[in-house]
N, C-alpha and C positions, 0 to 999 in steps of 0.2 A: 504494500500500500504506500502510495506517495502522500505527501503532506496534503491535508484538506480532504482526504477521502472519507467515505461513510462506512461504518460498521453496521451490518444488517443481520440481526438475529432472527433465525427461522426456528420456530418451535416444532415439536414432533407431530402436532396436529395441524400444521400449516404447510403441508407438502404440495403446494400448488405453484406452478411456474408463473401464474398470473397473480400471485400474492401481492397485495398493495405495496408492501415494503421492499419488494424486488423490482418495482417499476422505476425506470430511470437509472438502473444500475450501470455504473461505468466500470467495465472490467479492468481499466487501466489504473484505477485508484481505490476501488471499493473492495471490501472483504465481506463475505457471508460467514457468519458464525453459526455452527450447529454443535450441540453438545449432548452426549448421553450422560446423564447425571443420576447418581443414586437417589437423590432427593425426589426426583420425578418418578422413579421406578418404585418407590416404597412409601410415598405419603399415604397410600393404602396398599395392602399387599396384592398388587395387580397379578392377574392370571399370567403365568409364564408365556402363553401364546400372545397375549397383548403386548408384553414387553418385547418379545421376539419380533412381532409384526412391526412395531414402531421403530425399533433399532434397525431392522433390515430395510424398512422403507426409507428411513432417514439416510442410511448409507447409500442406497440406490439413488436417492434424490441428489445427494451431494455429488455422486458420480456424474449425473446428468448435467448438473451445473458446471462441473469442471470440463466436461466435454464441450461446453459452449464457451469456454475460455474464462469462466468466472473463478476467482480466487476464493477457495473455501477453507476456512480454519475449522476443521472437524475434530472434535475431541471425543474419542472413543472411551467407553466406560473404564477400561483398564489401562488407559494411557497414563504414563508417569506425570504426576502433577495435577491430575484431575481432582478438583476441589470437592466435587460432589453436589453442587447446587448451581442453578442458573445464575444466581447473583454472583457467586464466586467466579464462575467461568466468564461472565460478561466483564467483570472488573479486571480479570487477568488478561482478557483479549484487548481491552482498552489500553492497558499498560504496555502490552506487546506491540500493538499496531499504531497507537497514537492517532486515532481518527479525529476528525473535526466534529463529528456528530454520530449519533446512533439513531437508526430507524427501525421501528417495530410495527407489527400489525396487531391490532386489538386482539386480546386473547379470548379463550373460551371459558376460562374459569376465574371466579372472583379472586381467589388467592393469588393468581398470577397477575391480575390487573392491579391488585394492591402492591405487588412488587414493582410493577412498571411505574406506578405513581411515585413510589419511593425512589426509583432511579431518576425520575425527572427532577426530584428535589435534591438528591445527594450526589449524583455523578458530576464530574467536573466539566462535562461537555453537554451540549443540548441533546435531548432525547425526544424524538418525534414519534408519536403513536398514531398510525393511520387506521382509519375505519376499515373493518373487514367487510368488504363488499361482495364476498363470495356467497352471501345469502340473498334470497329474494327480497327480504324485508329488513330495512335498516332499523336500528334501535330507535331512532327518532320517528320513523314511520309507525312503528309499533306503539310508541308512546302516544302518538296522535290518535291511533285507533283506541287505545285504552282510556283516553281522557274522558272523565265523567261517568265511567262504568264502575258500578259497585261490584259486579261479578263479571268474570271473563268467560266467554264461551268460544271454543275453537270454531264452531260452525260459522259464526258470523264473520270472524276473521278470515276464514278460508274462502268465503265467497268474495270478500274484498280482494284477496290475493288472486283469485281466478280472474276477476275483472281487471285488476292492475296489470296483470301480465298476459291477458288474452289467452288463457288456457282453457281448453275444452268448452269453447263458446261457439254458438252459431254466428252466422253473419250479422244477425240482428242483435248480438250481444247477450243472448240468453244461454243458459246452460244446455249443453248437449243432452238429449234425451228428456228434456223438460223438467229435470230436477237436479239439484246440486249434489245430492248424496245418495248413493246406492247401497249403503251399508246393510240395509235389511236383506239384500240378496246375497250377502257374503258370509253366511253363517251355516254352511252345510258341513255335515260330518263326512269324513273321507270314506267313500264306499269301498267295499271289499273288491279287490281285483284291480283297482286303479293305482298304477305305480307312478309316483312322481319321478321327474328326471333326476339324474345324479347331479349333485352340486358342482359348480365350477371350481376346479382346483388348479394349483400351479405347483409343479415339482420344484422343491427348493434348489436354488443355484448355489454357487460356491459362497457368495456373500451370506445368503440366508443360512446355509449349513454352518458357517462359522459363528453366526449370531446364535443359532440354536444351541451350539455347544457352550457358548458363553452364558446364555440364560440358564441352561441346565446346571452349570457350575455355580452360578451366583444366586439363582432364585429358585432352585429346585424345591425349597421348603414351602413355597407359596402354593395355595390351592390351585390345582389344575395340572393337566398333563401336556407335554409338548409332542407326544406321539401323533403322527399323522398330520402335522402342520402342513397346510396347503393353501394358505391365503395369498392373494396377490399382494405384491409389495412395490409395484410400479404403476404409474398412471396408465401405461399401455395395457397392462394386464387387468387393471380395474375396468377399463373400457371393454375389454374382452368379456369380463364377468357380466357387465351390463348387457352386452350383445347376447350372451348365453341365456340370460333371464328373459329377454324380450322374445327370443326364438322358442325357448323351451318351457318357461314357467308362467309367463304373464297371462296367457289365455285362461288358465285354470286357477290363477292366483286368487281372483275375486271370490269364486264359489267356496274355496277351501282355506281361506286365509285364517280362519279361526279354528280350524281342525287341528287335532293332535293325535299322533299315532305312535305306538311303540315301534322302534326300529327305523323310524323315519324322522331324522333330525331336522331336515330342512323343508320337506314337502315341496310346495310351489313358491316358497319365499325367495326373494332376490339375493339375500345376504350381501347387500350393497352398503348397508349403514357403516361398516368399518371404513370403507373407502371414502364415502361421503364425509364422514366426521374427521378423517385424517387429512383430507384435502386432495386425495388421489383421484377423486371423481367429482366432476362438476354437477351439482344438483340440477342445473338448468339442462344439462345434457341428458340426464336421466328422465326428467319430465318430458322433454322434447321427444325422446325415443319412444316413450310409452304413448304419447299422443299420436305420433306418426303411425304406430302400429294400429291404433284405433282407426285413423283416417284411411289406412290401407286395407281395413277389414281383416286384420290378422289377430285381433284380440277384442273381446266384447267390452262394452262400455262399463259394466259393473266392475270388471277387473282393472281396467285402465284408470277409472275414476278412483277406485280404492287405493291403488298404488300411488297415484299423484297426490291424493289427499294426505297420505303419510308423509310426503316430502314437502309439498307446497303448503299444506295445511299444518299438520301436527308438528313436524320438525321445526318449522319457523315459529309456530305458536309457543312452544315450550321455551325456545330461546328468548323470545320476547318477554315471556313471564319471568324468566330467570333474571334478565338484566333490568327489568322494570322494578323488581322487588328485592334484589339482594342488597346487603347480606341478611337483612331481617327475616326474609322468607324462610330460611333454613331453620329458624328457631321455633316455628309454630308447632303446636301439638294439641290441636283442637279437640281430640278425643281423649286426651290425658292418658295416652298409652305408654306404659313404662315397663312392660315385661321384657326379659332378655330374649335375644334371638336364639332359637334352639341351636344346640351344637351341631345337629345333623346338617344344617345349611353349609357347614364347612367340611363335612365328611361324606354326606350322601347316605349315611347309614340310618335308614328309617324303613319301617314296614308299611308306610303309606306309599303305595306304588307310584301314584302320580308325582309325588315329591321326589321319590327315588329316581324316577325316570328323568325328570327335568333337571335335577341337580347333577345326576350322573352325566347327562348330556352336556351340561354346562362345564363340568370338570373336564370332559374329553375335548370339547370344541371351543370353549369360551363364547358359545352362542346358544340362545334360545329365542324363539319368536315371541311376538308381543303378547299373545294369549297365554303362552306358557309362563311368561313373566308376570302378567297381570292377574290371571285367574287361577294359577297354581301356587307358585312361590309367593306372589304378592298377596293374593286372597287369603292364604293361610296366615301370613304375618298380620294382616288386618284383623282377621277373626280372632287371632290369639291376643292381639293388643300389644304387639312388639313396639318398643321404643323406636320412633321413626329414624333417629340418627343411626341406629344399629343396622337396620335393614337397608338404609341408604348407603352406608359404607359397603355392605355386602354387594349390592348391585354395582357400585362403582368399581369394586375390586375384581369382580369375576367375569365381566363381559368385555369383549374385544372392542365394542363400539361405544363404551361408556366414558363420557366426559361430564363434568359436573353440570354444565349448562343444559345438557339433554337428560341426564340421569335424575338430577334433583327434582325438577318439576314433575317428571313422570312418577317418581316414587313418592315424593312428599305430598303432591296434590292428588294424583290420580289413584295410586295404589293405596296409600295410607290415609287419605282424606285429612291430612294433618293441617291443611290450610283452611279447614272449615267450610269448604265449598267454593273457594275462590276460583279454582281451575276447573273442577268437575262438579256437576250439579248434584251428585249423590255418591256415596261410597260404592265401589264395585265389589260388594259382598255377595257371596253365593254359597249355597250348600253343595254337597257332593253331586246333586242332580245335574248341575251345569257341566261338571267335568265328565260325568257319565254320558251326557248327551253329545259332547263334542270330541270324545276320545274313546279309545279302547283300554285306557289305563285301569279302569275298575274291574275288568275281567280277570286280571291277574293280582288283585289286591287281597290281602288277608282280611280286610274289613268288608262288610256288606253295605253297599251304597244305598240299599233300600231300607235299611234299619236306621232309626233315629235315636234309639236308646240302647244302653247296655254295652258290655265290653266288646262286642263284635260289630257295633254300629260304626259307620263311617264317621270319623271325628269331625269332618267338615260339617256334618249335619247338626250335631249338637253344639259345636262351636258357633255355627251360624246363628242359631236362636239365642245362644248365650250372648253373642255380640249385640244382637238386636236389643236384648233386655238390658245389658250393661250400659248401652249408650242411648237409652231412651231420652235422657235429659237433653242430650245434644242433637238428636236426630228425629225425635217424634214430630217436630214441627216442620220437617222437610216434606213438601208435597209429594216428592217422588218416592218417599218412604212410607206413604200412607197405607198401602196394601200390606206391607210387612208388619206394621204395627196393628192393623186389624187382625192379621193372622196371630200375632202374639196375644192380643186381647181375647181371642176366641179359645186360646189354649187353656186346658184345664190346669188347675193349681198343681195337681199331681204330675202332669206331663211337664209343666214348667220346672218343677222342683227336680224331676229326673234329668232334664236337659242340663240344668245348672250343676247338678251333682256329677254328671258324667264329664262336663267341661272341667270342673274343679279337679276331678280325679286325673284326667288326662294331662292337665297343666302341671299338676303336682309331679307326675311321672317325668315330664320334660325337665323340670327343675332338678329332679333327682338324678338326671343324666340318662334316662331311658329314651330311646328314639320314638317311642309311642306308648300309649296307655296299656 
């Protein structure tokens, strides 16, 4: 770097060549800093596949920059002198390169944004933080949407995004198919004999193989296995993953997006969220590819709309919620839930088959789809009354696509209802009937999903009614909970006592260290 150059820090979830802080880069005098640091790998005990994915993707991205003539100061985890924190590595790079200024792109997590503001105050040179425009909705645009609203609802925001960006609209500006949302058509159980396509995988190259060995050596004690790692670690392969989904998964994605089945980890899901959230895949490209498939008659509207809603709607919505309300948002606990997270979330050792299936899959792949997260692991934590911060840390640690901006609102607001209904209109609480309807998990479970009382009853059943009873003070006035409380009020005193007795017995067993009652 020559005098007057710029030091440009690229984070592990900012692996986009269009990154704002890389624009205007002058290869003659600028340096890009990238660093694998222990602090980022361990602020929660991340799944080894997530660490391997990010380190390998970072190394590939650095290689691509160098191939374009960019000077990259890349600090590998085991390099001599690695301080182990972003702060330490940035200050060391400033001392080494003597830049005139530092340029950054707005981060995805509040804790990193706090660091960036500290850098602006304490570093001896100017620090510019550029807005991250890789999203459809800027933070200021979301703030304008939220102004004056006491409650937030994704559906209204989603319609604005469709209009703002001209997605799935007729020439008259109306929604294709005459309605904005086709979710009611997307709740089918997977029929016998229908085989989903194999997921897109990439054989690890030399860089990834080296990273896998590093992660096994340094993070082998973390929850999760490295065996079978096959995620894309470059933008080119992430685009291939998108193409694979559009060709092989999209058409059936809508019908079966809520289905769950043993031995089928991915079904018709895209598995693109890791690439979107790390910057390897442009969300605009994903939305455009899906809409193109609809326009060409290659995928039905319910599938395309459902997929686009996840990206243009929900993904943008939770990011807006996060940045509008942090850091106070993380502290809410509207249902006063304080029970500990069961130990089997970290071991998978439980005789509730649905939980064993989803946690086991998560351990193997660092992935589970949205219904597995919401209605199995999440629903169970909700019914049990787990401390929100504990289940939030678990989700952030175990999934490849988890960053706090997307994980926290999903878990805090949607899974745990800890924000009291700000994000979602009601708790997503359900008995074992829902899991039985949407999966084959119950067929191999030691518990009977048709029983509501006794030692052989599905714990989801009595925990559900216990949850309704325990939270009557907070939830009875919610109009969307009216039918549940009518059901509770019709329940005989004997039945209600039996439900609460079974729930207490089951929870006492968890506290004692048993995987189930």
